[in-house]
C-alpha atoms as one frame of an Amber mdcrd trajectory, in Angstrom:
protein
 175.642  61.359  48.790 174.832  65.109  48.833 171.873  66.649  50.990 168.749
  67.452  49.259 167.814  71.335  49.789 164.666  72.167  51.092 162.465  73.920
  48.900 160.294  76.860  49.573 157.195  74.956  48.871 158.297  72.358  51.506
 159.004  74.860  53.729 155.449  76.394  53.517 153.179  73.272  53.295 155.479
  72.043  56.475 154.666  75.620  58.059 151.199  75.159  57.476 150.778  71.876
  58.763 152.159  73.228  61.979 149.948  76.327  62.359 146.784  73.728  61.920
 147.862  71.641  64.396 148.389  74.435  66.788 144.994  76.153  66.575 142.564
  74.904  68.903 139.435  77.395  68.713 140.208  78.476  65.683 140.429  74.601
  64.259 137.101  73.937  65.131 135.239  77.010  63.216 133.658  77.054  60.169
 135.700  77.290  57.406 133.589  76.736  54.229 133.560  80.488  53.006 137.336
  80.737  52.036 136.853  80.029  48.303 135.527  83.511  48.328 138.469  85.140
  49.119 140.749  82.729  47.109 141.670  85.487  44.967 145.388  86.859  44.004
 146.364  89.362  46.298 143.426  89.847  48.633 143.641  93.167  50.575 143.217
  94.135  54.273 139.467  95.015  55.075 137.974  92.697  51.820 134.619  91.914
  52.714 132.220  88.858  52.505 128.730  88.937  52.712 127.172  85.953  54.373
 123.618  84.833  54.002 121.903  83.395  57.067 118.861  80.970  56.981 115.373
  82.057  56.195 112.600  82.015  58.957 108.916  82.183  58.732 105.562  81.427
  61.064 103.530  78.344  60.355 100.220  78.962  60.338  96.999  77.168  60.730
  94.096  76.477  58.723  93.440  75.825  54.417  93.675  79.650  53.818  97.266
  80.532  52.664  99.094  83.164  54.316 101.902  84.524  52.395 104.698  85.881
  54.250 107.566  87.905  52.889 110.987  86.682  53.002 113.127  87.475  56.016
 116.514  87.090  54.461 118.810  87.964  56.918 122.745  88.916  56.002 126.050
  89.295  58.383 129.550  90.546  57.209 133.021  88.880  57.509 136.004  91.540
  57.174 139.130  90.134  56.595 140.890  92.691  58.573 143.617  90.646  60.686
 146.948  90.264  59.509 149.401  88.458  61.442 153.376  87.357  60.588 155.931
  86.397  62.711 159.693  86.638  61.488 162.126  83.722  61.196 165.644  83.601
  60.509 167.388  80.297  58.596 170.124  80.272  56.779 171.153  78.103  53.565
 172.934  75.747  55.766 169.927  74.764  57.572 168.234  74.228  54.415 170.320
  71.168  54.038 168.633  69.566  57.114 165.924  66.895  56.997 162.719  68.324
  56.582 161.251  67.396  60.174 164.387  68.298  62.155 164.059  71.941  60.197
 160.258  71.977  61.469 161.367  70.698  64.959 164.846  73.487  65.006 162.984
  76.492  62.936 159.397  76.388  62.306 157.740  74.901  65.230 158.862  77.234
  68.058 157.732  80.356  66.453 154.483  79.164  64.521 153.080  77.903  67.726
 153.276  81.497  68.801 151.589  82.611  65.756 148.747  79.730  66.240 148.044
  81.481  69.790 147.884  84.838  68.771 145.224  83.727  66.014 143.526  81.484
  68.472 143.540  84.718  70.998 141.684  86.944  68.344 139.035  84.669  67.674
 138.646  83.974  71.336 137.141  87.361  71.338 133.905  86.075  69.895 132.952
  85.675  73.238 131.918  89.603  72.936 129.270  89.043  70.651 127.603  85.740
  72.479 124.760  86.160  75.370 124.023  82.502  76.176 126.013  82.445  79.653
 126.115  79.365  82.222 128.333  78.777  85.218 128.738  81.017  88.309 131.134
  84.212  87.500 134.192  83.824  89.509 133.770  80.111  89.913 135.881  77.921
  88.149 133.803  75.387  86.249 134.894  71.811  87.087 131.651  69.325  87.055
 129.294  68.035  84.543 126.653  69.913  85.050 127.966  73.174  83.984 129.031
  71.751  80.274 125.377  70.205  80.214 123.631  73.377  81.129 125.683  74.985
  78.051 124.470  72.101  75.967 121.086  73.233  76.891 121.300  76.829  75.899
 122.459  75.221  72.477 119.381  73.255  72.466 116.920  75.856  73.479 118.337
  77.600  70.586 117.866  74.910  67.908 121.445  74.216  67.410 122.091  71.159
  65.285 123.397  68.368  67.650 126.851  67.848  65.936 129.672  68.774  65.717
 129.791  70.798  69.120 132.936  71.792  71.058 134.105  72.930  74.440 137.077
  74.990  74.668 138.146  76.023  78.588 141.229  77.864  80.072 143.956  75.677
  81.980 142.047  76.268  85.333 138.794  75.055  83.941 140.689  72.292  82.457
 142.042  70.842  85.488 138.834  71.208  87.373 136.699  69.552  84.960 138.967
  66.377  84.621 139.479  66.113  88.771 135.815  66.689  89.034 134.761  64.174
  86.320 136.968  61.498  86.629 134.498  59.103  88.469 131.927  59.762  85.824
 133.120  58.211  82.722 132.459  54.619  82.104 134.800  54.013  78.868 137.756
  52.550  79.301 139.728  54.404  76.867 138.345  57.845  77.569 139.319  57.457
  81.330 142.661  56.109  80.128 143.332  58.914  77.991 142.399  61.350  80.814
 144.587  59.905  82.958 147.764  60.184  80.637 147.121  63.367  79.372 145.120
  65.482  81.784 142.950  66.758  79.008 139.175  66.143  78.806 139.403  64.511
  75.614 136.875  63.516  72.793 133.140  62.202  72.860 132.252  63.538  76.295
 129.004  64.434  77.089 127.823  65.067  73.522 130.937  66.831  72.575 132.960
  66.150  69.713 136.144  67.401  71.534 136.519  69.262  74.834 139.859  71.018
  74.653 142.010  73.416  76.903 143.520  76.620  75.381 145.903  79.036  76.754
 144.149  81.998  74.287 140.744  81.638  76.454 139.871  85.492  77.535 139.257
  87.078  80.540 136.283  89.857  80.383 136.471  92.857  83.073 132.866  93.850
  83.579 132.026  97.572  83.348 131.302  99.647  86.348 127.585 100.203  86.050
 125.460  98.899  88.822 121.987  96.988  88.513 119.013  99.275  87.594 116.087
  99.371  85.179 114.666 100.247  81.560 113.905 103.586  81.046 111.320 103.169
  78.244 109.734 100.030  76.562 111.043  98.705  73.343 108.131  98.826  70.972
 109.811  98.530  67.780 110.605  94.706  66.275 114.005  94.388  65.103 114.862
  96.995  67.469 118.861  96.889  68.689 119.046  99.260  71.440 117.580  99.220
  75.147 117.042 102.155  77.468 118.430 101.795  80.555 118.567 103.887  83.962
 119.760 103.757  87.395 123.680 102.535  86.393 125.081 105.131  88.421 126.681
 108.375  87.629 129.047 107.842  84.550 128.716 104.076  85.193 129.882 101.996
  82.128 128.843  99.406  79.920 131.500  97.464  78.171 131.171  95.121  75.202
 130.728  91.545  76.324 128.452  92.705  79.367 125.732  90.121  79.857 122.316
  91.176  81.516 118.508  89.888  81.860 115.345  92.129  81.790 112.614  91.232
  84.146 109.654  89.452  82.224 111.657  89.064  79.267 112.105  85.391  78.306
 114.182  83.360  75.669 111.913  81.618  73.084 112.979  78.734  71.004 113.606
  80.130  67.304 111.487  76.826  65.962 108.482  76.548  68.130 109.014  80.303
  69.592 107.734  79.194  72.959 109.749  80.351  75.785 112.372  78.399  77.352
 111.550  79.440  80.728 114.418  81.391  81.245 115.127  85.365  81.157 116.624
  86.060  77.852 120.344  87.184  78.183 121.464  90.198  76.330 124.730  91.164
  75.409 126.039  94.584  75.081 127.643  94.954  71.588 129.524  98.376  72.078
 131.180 100.089  74.808 128.515 103.099  76.682 129.120 105.440  79.337 126.081
 106.449  81.318 124.961 110.131  81.930 125.369 111.679  85.326 122.163 110.557
  85.943 123.056 106.570  85.066 121.084 106.483  82.000 122.395 104.952  78.562
 121.446 103.440  75.526 122.740  99.734  75.146 123.106  98.456  71.720 122.413
  94.852  71.367 121.421  92.071  68.930 117.892  92.458  67.097 114.911  91.878
  69.281 111.806  90.224  67.992 108.751  89.106  69.666 107.262  85.676  69.691
 104.736  87.024  66.941 107.391  87.724  64.533 109.204  85.165  62.561 112.431
  86.193  63.901 111.608  85.770  67.201 114.233  85.899  69.994 112.153  86.597
  73.030 108.500  86.040  74.195 107.738  89.841  74.360 109.897  92.850  74.173
 111.526  94.467  76.726 108.717  96.743  78.960 109.534 100.138  80.873 110.556
 100.392  84.615 111.520  96.405  84.577 114.265  95.114  86.412 117.656  94.645
  84.973 120.522  92.703  86.255 123.634  92.067  85.391 125.866  89.009  84.965
 128.886  89.288  87.613 130.007  92.237  89.898 130.996  95.437  88.525 134.423
  95.786  87.191 135.835  92.569  87.897 137.575  89.902  85.714 135.824  86.742
  84.519 137.306  83.686  82.442 135.168  83.138  79.265 135.112  79.582  78.398
 133.588  78.699  75.301 130.936  76.138  74.224 130.066  76.324  70.421 128.480
  74.761  67.650 130.958  74.518  64.587 128.768  76.992  62.501 128.609  79.594
  64.890 131.716  81.234  64.419 133.089  81.564  60.830 136.787  81.790  60.370
 138.281  82.815  56.707 141.407  83.269  55.284 142.448  85.283  52.186 145.668
  84.650  49.694 148.199  87.434  50.264 149.968  88.713  47.509 153.200  86.551
  46.379 155.921  89.249  45.616 158.594  89.070  42.733 161.976  89.641  42.726
 162.657  87.947  46.621 164.784  85.277  47.462 161.708  82.648  47.998 158.040
  83.149  48.004 155.489  80.478  48.321 151.607  80.012  49.185 149.749  76.925
  50.700 146.265  76.272  51.158 144.908  73.492  53.153 141.255  73.027  55.459
 140.485  76.591  54.861 143.702  78.179  55.991 146.322  80.198  53.255 149.403
  80.849  54.539 152.318  82.663  52.967 155.965  82.344  53.464 158.772  85.008
  51.979 162.257  85.058  52.346 164.609  88.343  50.786 168.320  89.313  51.639
 169.130  92.167  53.450 172.088  93.609  52.187 172.192  96.187  54.658 172.555
  93.496  57.580 173.894  90.804  55.484 170.689  88.601  56.798 168.108  86.589
  55.005 164.845  87.445  57.039 161.807  85.315  56.196 157.852  86.186  57.410
 154.983  83.880  57.631 152.007  85.435  57.430 148.090  84.882  57.445 145.671
  87.230  56.578 142.482  86.443  58.198 138.583  87.454  59.573 136.289  86.050
  62.032 132.874  86.626  62.661 130.122  85.060  65.177 127.402  84.628  62.378
 125.116  82.462  64.781 125.570  83.627  68.506 122.601  81.845  69.687 124.461
  78.348  68.726 127.274  79.195  71.318 127.712  79.561  74.984 129.952  80.898
  77.197 130.946  79.224  80.268 131.912  82.031  83.183 134.608  81.204  85.714
């Protein structure tokens, strides 16, 4: 009986299945916006405008107090195209699909998945919430529960929540928490797999990823504010005492004395200083002064409150972590904190093979063409995607 020939559609669907199974951070992101990109031949740079929930102040008494809409928007740009090249022959197309996947597809697509995850892991640079001790690998239940606390204080929905940690943190957490679990199946899975697993400490999944980023802090020193923030919605904090030409790098986290975070629903202080994250690199002047770009700041009197009071003048500024030092950025996040979207790439005509498949919000294209110059049949597997931290308050960094 003659072998059946694998078709391009079969290969594409299998490639997409392998890609999805190898994603870690990206697999647990919100992908509900993908249909907006489902157009023929989307281009790099296509942008989606995402509406965020409206917020308003609750008022007392019988008299009506009408409030303006506080609609917020953020954008997600599909600006990343990644591909990996594969060479397979006509003879290999006669293999069984699973054999073909193991021999040809899995080794390459696992690398593509890791590269995409590494991109999405950069979302940490827009997240200010932070727990853990910089320079110390997290290894207890306390640090995960503290991250849960940050999400609770920011009114994040209880489920689904995920934790993604690097290999060092995974090893430390499994070892540090092995005696705390009562469910036999959880302990058994940890023992067999060396992984934290699912249904742990309120997380849908605690997983390990080699794509977790290391953040190198700027050369700045702790300083003070050089001016009070007086405008609701301000996105700049002026600092001084940072050291001559000191740098603040995107992702650096700092607090300002007497400026406390508030619960977005109750607008009551959480009792913890607000953690601001620098959204762009900046270099201080020779006198150590710089204006740092942060997310919009609102006082407790505003419907979009983020802090109890706007940062004042001459307040002590304290950065998290030592200057010019590298720290692991493990992530705890609600599914809606990060949005990942893919777009349909153009299916070219006049090639040997071309197909596209979409599953669970991920669009993947496979194209093969004959190279007459080298007598080869190169194949490329592409994904066009974008990601955005649309609700950074629903995520937390666990420093290691």
